[in-house]
N, C-alpha and C positions, 0 to 999 in steps of 0.2 A: 867771152869766148874760152872753152878750156884750152888749156898747155896740151902740145904735145906730150905724148909718150915718150920715158926716157930724161927731160928736160931736169936742170938742175934746181932746187930747193931755192927758194928766193921767201924770205921775211919768216916770221912766225920762231916760235919756241927753238932753238937748237936742242940736239938730240940731248937728255938728261939732265936740261934745264930744270929747277922745281917752279913747280905752278905756285905762281905770288901768292895767290889764296887761299891755297895748302900751306901755306909756311907761315903763312899772317894766324890761321885758323889754331894751329899745333901749336904756336907761339903762344896767343892768348887761353891756350886750354892749359900749357903747362904753366904761364901766371900764375891763372883762377887755381892750378892745384898744390903750387907753393906757398899760394896767399891763403890755404882753407887745410894745410895739410893735417894738423890739429883736430878740426872738426869733422875730416873725410875718415882719420885712424877712429876713433869716440863713435863715430857712423857705422865703422866697419867690423868694428868688435863686438859690436849688439847682436850680426847675423849670425846667423849656421853655417859653420864650415862651407858646403856648397852653397850657400848665398856667396858667400862672400868669395868666392872662385867665380862664379859664374860674372860678378862685377869686373872682377881682376881678369879676366878673361877680355871681356870685354875693352877696358883698358888697353892693353896691351896691344888690342888694334887697332886703338889709335894712338897710338904712338909708335909700334916696332914696325921697321920695315915689312913690305908684303909678303917677302922671299924667307921672310924670319924663321925656323922652324924650331924647337927645342925636342930632345928628343924625353921620354916620358915611358919608360919598359916599350920600345919597339912602335910607341903610336906619337907621332909630331902633336905638339897644338896643336897647329891646323887639323889637323885629324880630330882631332878629341872635338874642338870648336865645332866641327861640320859634324859632329854627331847627333842623334836626335835625343831632346834633353833624357828620356828615360835611359838611353844609353846608355848616356855622361852621369844620370844618379848610377846604375850598379859597377859602375869604372871607377869610380867615387867609393861606393859603400865599399868596393872589394879592396879597394888600396887602404882602407878605415880597417877591416878587418887583418888583415897584413899587418898591420902597424902595431892593434891590439895582441899581436899574439907573438 
């Protein structure tokens, strides 16, 4: 039987409480990265800058809070991630061109 509208909440997680599964996964991922940091760095060093940035952006998505924003020339990191690959490539090429000049 459904509870009446406006009744107090009983049971369940309290607002703001972390999901135990997510906490465990993040903890294990952190340990994995710490244990393999040298190998990961060697592998990243073999990639092209754009490939390395793509991987780093995906890793950021795993460890940073969802509301975390980093400003990049009037574009937030979340906005950049949401761009189609062709547009991300164009932005990165523009940044590289500006860096070279």
